[in-house]
C-alpha positions in Angstrom: 22.4 102.0 73.5 19.5 99.6 74.2 16.3 100.1 72.4 12.8 99.0 73.3 10.9 99.1 70.0 11.6 96.6 67.2 10.1 95.6 63.8 10.4 91.8 63.0 11.2 90.9 59.4 9.2 88.1 57.7 10.7 84.7 57.0 9.0 84.9 53.6 11.7 87.2 52.3 11.5 90.5 50.6 9.8 92.0 47.5 12.7 93.1 45.3 15.0 95.0 47.6 12.2 96.0 50.0 12.0 94.1 53.3 8.8 92.5 54.5 7.7 92.8 58.1 5.1 91.2 60.3 1.9 93.1 60.4 0.1 94.5 63.4 -0.7 91.6 65.8 1.4 89.2 63.5 -1.5 89.0 61.0 0.4 88.4 57.8 3.4 90.4 56.5 3.7 93.6 54.5 6.2 96.2 53.3 4.4 99.3 54.8 6.2 100.3 58.0 3.2 102.2 59.2 1.2 99.0 59.3 3.9 96.8 60.8 3.8 95.4 64.4 6.1 97.0 66.9 7.5 94.6 69.5 9.1 95.4 72.8 12.6 94.4 73.8 11.1 91.9 76.3 9.0 90.2 73.5 12.0 90.0 71.2 14.3 88.6 73.9 11.7 85.9 74.7 11.7 84.9 71.0 15.4 84.9 71.0 15.7 82.7 74.1 13.2 80.3 72.6 15.2 80.1 69.4 12.4 81.4 67.1 14.7 83.6 65.0 16.4 82.5 61.9 18.7 84.4 59.5 15.7 85.4 57.4 13.5 86.5 60.3 15.2 89.0 62.6 14.3 92.0 64.8 15.4 95.5 63.8 15.4 98.5 65.9 12.5 100.8 65.1 14.6 103.9 65.5 17.3 102.8 63.0 14.8 101.4 60.5 12.7 104.6 60.4 15.8 106.8 60.0 16.5 105.0 56.6 12.9 104.5 55.5 12.1 105.5 51.9 8.7 106.4 50.4 7.6 104.0 47.5 4.6 103.3 45.4 3.3 99.9 44.5 2.5 99.4 40.9 -0.4 97.2 41.7 -2.4 100.3 42.8 -1.8 102.4 39.8 -4.0 101.5 37.0 -4.2 102.5 33.3 -7.2 104.6 34.2 -5.0 106.7 36.5 -2.6 107.8 33.7 -2.7 111.3 32.2 -4.8 112.4 30.3 -7.3 109.9 31.6 -7.0 111.6 35.0 -6.2 115.3 35.6 -4.6 116.7 38.7 -6.5 119.7 40.2 -3.3 121.2 41.2 -1.7 120.7 37.7 1.1 118.4 39.2 2.1 115.2 37.5 4.9 112.7 38.2 6.7 110.7 35.4 7.2 106.9 35.6 9.5 104.9 33.6 7.9 101.9 31.8 8.8 98.3 32.3 11.1 98.8 35.3 10.3 97.7 38.8 12.0 96.9 42.1 9.7 94.2 43.2 6.4 95.9 42.8 7.8 99.4 43.2 7.8 102.0 40.5 10.7 104.3 39.3 9.9 108.0 39.3 11.7 110.8 37.3 13.8 112.9 39.7 16.4 115.6 39.4 19.2 113.1 39.1 17.5 110.4 36.9 15.0 107.8 37.9 14.6 106.8 41.5 12.4 104.3 43.4 12.4 106.8 46.2 9.2 108.7 45.8 10.3 111.5 47.8 12.8 112.3 45.0 10.1 112.5 42.3 9.9 115.8 40.4 6.4 117.3 39.7 5.6 118.4 36.2 2.9 120.6 34.9 0.5 119.8 32.0 2.5 122.2 29.8 5.7 120.3 30.7 4.4 116.9 29.8 2.2 117.5 26.8 5.2 117.4 24.3 6.0 113.9 25.7 2.4 112.7 25.2 2.2 114.2 21.8 5.5 112.4 20.8 4.0 109.2 22.2 7.2 108.6 24.2 7.3 104.8 24.7 9.5 105.0 27.9 7.3 107.3 30.0 3.9 107.8 31.3 2.5 110.4 33.7 0.2 110.2 36.7 -1.5 112.9 38.7 0.6 113.6 41.8 -2.5 113.5 44.1 -2.9 109.9 43.2 0.7 108.7 44.0 0.8 110.9 47.1 -2.0 108.8 48.5 -0.4 105.5 47.5 3.2 106.3 48.8 4.1 104.2 51.9 7.2 104.1 54.0 9.5 101.1 53.3 12.9 99.8 54.2 15.5 98.2 51.9 17.5 95.0 52.6 20.8 96.7 51.7 20.4 99.1 54.7 20.2 96.3 57.3 23.1 96.7 59.8 22.9 93.8 62.1 25.5 95.1 64.5 23.8 98.4 65.0 20.1 97.4 64.6 20.2 94.1 66.6 23.2 93.8 68.8 23.9 97.4 69.3 20.1 97.8 70.1 20.6 95.4 73.1 19.3 92.2 71.5 21.5 89.1 72.0 21.1 85.4 71.0 19.4 86.1 67.6 22.0 84.1 65.9 24.4 81.7 67.5 27.9 82.9 67.2 30.5 80.8 65.2 32.9 78.7 67.3 36.7 79.2 67.1 38.2 76.0 65.9 41.3 76.6 68.1 39.8 77.5 71.5 36.2 76.4 71.2 35.1 79.9 72.2 32.2 82.0 70.8 32.6 85.4 69.1 30.2 88.1 70.2 29.8 91.8 69.6 29.2 93.8 72.7 25.6 95.2 72.4 26.6 98.4 74.1 29.9 99.4 72.3 30.1 96.8 69.5 33.6 95.6 70.3 34.4 91.9 69.6 34.6 89.6 72.6 35.3 85.9 73.0 33.5 83.6 75.6 32.6 79.9 76.1 28.9 80.5 76.7 27.2 80.3 73.3 23.8 81.6 74.4 24.2 84.6 76.6 26.5 87.6 76.4 28.7 87.5 79.5 30.1 90.9 79.4 32.6 93.3 77.6 36.3 93.3 78.0 36.6 97.0 77.7 36.6 98.4 81.3 35.2 101.7 80.0 32.1 100.1 78.6 28.8 99.9 80.6 28.7 96.1 79.8 32.2 95.5 81.3 32.6 92.3 83.4 35.6 90.7 85.1 37.3 88.1 83.0 36.4 85.3 85.5 32.7 86.1 84.7 33.3 86.4 81.0 35.0 83.1 80.7 32.1 81.2 82.2 31.2 78.1 80.3 27.7 77.7 79.1 27.8 73.9 79.2 
């Protein structure tokens, strides 16, 4: 199903596993989805036609990305002064952070099933819970008031969750990456943006239609075999 809202990844690459996106009005790049620019399908297709996309800089459907977003906290904004007992939480809630471990700049938090970079999985502890760790001077952990990390948490998206077929072609964007040629027939391989099925055609620039008669993108073979030369 075609989509009309897209993020655009930055050609500067990611930070750890976290994808970087162009900021609002394309003013720099960042990892916070809530500050990323949202492009229309028309804008993305214009870029695709002009050949402005590379493997590293691609459009991704907002709907698909948001569904897989994770909350994370950047270590650059958590100072030594924010650690317990330097700072106390008015609600007596603290999160544990594992020392000397990062994903890019993001911090790992103690959760029910071990450490996780997904802040939504962090477990809240009371002062009574954490004092034994402080007294034992546990070298692997430190604690921060939850109200501080709550304010710092931002929505991010990880590179391993990119599905080009679903988030680009399946969202109705074609021409982002030129398909590879078949050495035997000189044809181009395309995934139908509507149903995802593989199609072969001579035109390397525009999708000429799907071979599945039940698909909304179906076109007669005479049209699909049109040469783009």
